[in-house]
C-alpha positions as CSV (number, residue, x, y, z in Angstrom):
1,M,63.1,40.7,37.1
2,G,66.1,42.8,37.8
3,C,65.3,45.0,34.8
4,V,61.7,45.5,36.0
5,Y,63.1,46.4,39.4
6,G,65.6,48.8,37.8
7,I,62.9,50.6,35.8
8,A,60.8,50.9,38.9
9,N,63.8,52.4,40.8
10,F,64.4,54.8,38.0
11,L,60.8,56.0,38.0
12,S,60.5,56.3,41.7
13,G,63.9,58.0,42.0
14,K,62.4,61.2,40.7
15,Y,60.2,61.6,43.8
16,Y,61.5,62.3,47.2
17,L,59.8,62.3,50.6
18,P,58.6,65.8,51.7
19,G,61.2,67.7,53.6
20,C,64.1,65.4,52.6
21,S,66.1,65.8,49.5
22,F,67.6,62.3,49.4
23,A,65.1,59.9,50.9
24,E,63.1,58.1,48.2
25,L,59.9,56.2,48.6
26,R,60.5,52.7,47.1
27,P,57.6,50.4,47.4
28,Q,59.1,48.2,44.6
29,V,61.6,46.6,47.1
30,A,58.9,44.0,47.6
31,L,59.6,42.6,44.1
32,P,63.1,41.1,44.8
33,M,61.8,39.8,48.1
34,F,59.0,38.0,46.2
35,I,61.6,36.6,43.8
36,G,63.6,35.5,46.7
37,V,60.6,33.6,48.1
38,L,59.9,32.0,44.8
39,C,63.4,31.2,43.5
40,G,65.7,31.3,46.6
41,P,67.9,33.7,48.4
42,L,70.6,34.1,45.7
43,A,67.9,35.0,43.1
44,G,66.6,37.6,45.5
45,F,70.1,39.0,46.0
46,A,70.8,39.1,42.3
47,T,67.5,40.8,41.5
48,G,68.0,43.4,44.2
49,A,71.6,44.2,43.4
50,S,71.3,44.2,39.6
51,G,68.0,46.1,39.7
52,D,69.5,48.8,41.8
53,M,72.5,49.1,39.4
54,L,70.2,49.2,36.4
55,G,68.2,52.0,38.1
56,Y,71.3,54.1,38.4
57,A,72.3,53.3,34.8
58,F,68.9,54.3,33.5
59,A,69.2,57.5,35.5
60,G,72.5,58.3,33.7
61,K,74.7,57.8,36.7
62,G,76.3,54.6,35.6
63,P,75.8,51.1,37.1
64,L,78.7,51.5,39.5
65,F,77.5,54.9,40.9
66,A,76.7,53.7,44.4
67,L,77.9,50.1,44.5
68,H,77.6,49.9,48.3
69,W,73.9,50.7,48.0
70,S,73.4,48.1,45.3
71,F,75.1,45.5,47.5
72,A,72.9,46.6,50.4
73,N,69.8,46.2,48.2
74,G,70.9,42.7,47.5
75,L,71.5,42.0,51.2
76,M,68.1,43.4,52.0
77,E,66.7,40.6,49.9
78,L,69.2,37.9,50.9
79,I,69.1,38.1,54.7
80,P,65.3,37.5,55.2
81,E,65.3,34.5,52.9
82,L,68.3,33.0,54.7
83,A,66.6,33.6,58.0
84,A,63.4,31.9,56.7
85,L,65.4,28.9,55.5
86,G,67.2,28.7,58.8
87,V,63.9,28.6,60.7
88,S,62.5,25.9,58.4
89,V,65.7,23.8,58.9
90,L,65.5,24.2,62.7
91,K,61.9,22.9,62.8
92,K,63.1,19.5,61.6
93,P,64.0,16.9,64.3
94,F,67.7,16.8,65.2
95,F,68.5,13.5,63.5
96,E,66.9,14.6,60.3
97,R,69.1,17.6,60.2
98,L,72.2,15.5,60.5
99,T,71.6,13.5,57.3
100,A,71.0,14.7,53.8
101,E,68.3,12.2,53.1
102,G,66.4,12.7,56.3
103,E,67.0,9.2,57.6
104,N,67.6,8.7,61.3
105,L,71.1,7.8,62.4
106,V,69.8,5.6,65.2
107,A,69.0,2.1,64.1
108,P,65.5,0.9,65.1
């Protein structure tokens, strides 16, 4: 999926928002977020970061052209998924969070 994201980045990198020579319209950022929902936060991070690097490579700038932006693309996919996981963990009762199996620590 990183390759698909990279190709989409390359194609959309040719078009800038009116009045600004550096701001691109990138609707394809939803793809790594979708991968993150399906496969987990690390898969979303890998798809976002590698796809951004591939987009720069396809454009002829090299995969390490803007490494900080590629890392930020990965974080953009990682952070919402970690937040969603944290919310789902917090919805469990306290004693279920303390044990891996979900068994209560208090004996009946």
